[in-house]
N, C-alpha and C positions, 0 to 999 in steps of 0.2 A: 646890244645896247639900245636898239630901236624900241624894243619892248619896254624897257625901263624908262626911256625918255618920253614915251607917249604921254601926252597930257589928256588924252581922251579916255584913258583907262583908269580904273580905280586900282589901288595897291593890290587888292585881292585878284582882280583880273590880270594884272601884270604878273603876279606870282604864278597863276595857272597857265598863262601863255608861255612863260619862261619854262615852266615844268614840262609842258608838252613839247616845246622846242628841244629841250635837253634830251628827252626821250627819243625824239626823231634823230638827233645827232648821235645818240648812243647806239641806235639801231644801225645807222650808217657805219659807225666805227666797228661794231661787232661784225658786220658783213665784210668790211675791209680786212680785218685782222683775224678772222675766224679760221682761216686755212693757211698753214705755214709751209705747205709744200712748195718746192721750187717750181714745180710745173704750173702752179697757179699764180706765181708772183706777178706776171704782167697783168692778169685780170685784177688782182688786188690793187696794184698801182693805178690801173685805169679807173677803178672805182674811186680811189682817193683823189685822183686828178679831177675827175668829173664832179666831185663834191667839194672841190677847192680845198682839200686838206693838204695837198702838195701843189706846188706851182711849177711853172716852166723853169724858174731858177733852181728849184730843188732837183730837177731832172738833168741839170748841166753835167753831173758826174756820170751819167749813163751814156751808153753808146748811141749813135744816131739812130740805129735800127730800133733799139729799145724805146727811145724817145718817140719815134714815129708810131710804134705799136701802142704806146701808152696814150698818146694824144689824138688818136683816131677819132 
């Protein structure tokens, strides 16, 4: 929303900034969801947590041990 609400950018600049940001987010999501093995689940969840895709509230259903490993 910040990109589109900026008054200092032209519509074209807003478009390209938003496009770049969507590509960045796409790369993050691909990295988080690329590996479906159970052995890499904590790593994937940690990536999602670090990039604020999931929150502390989302982790409430996990064991305390898993929550600690994810939020390191």
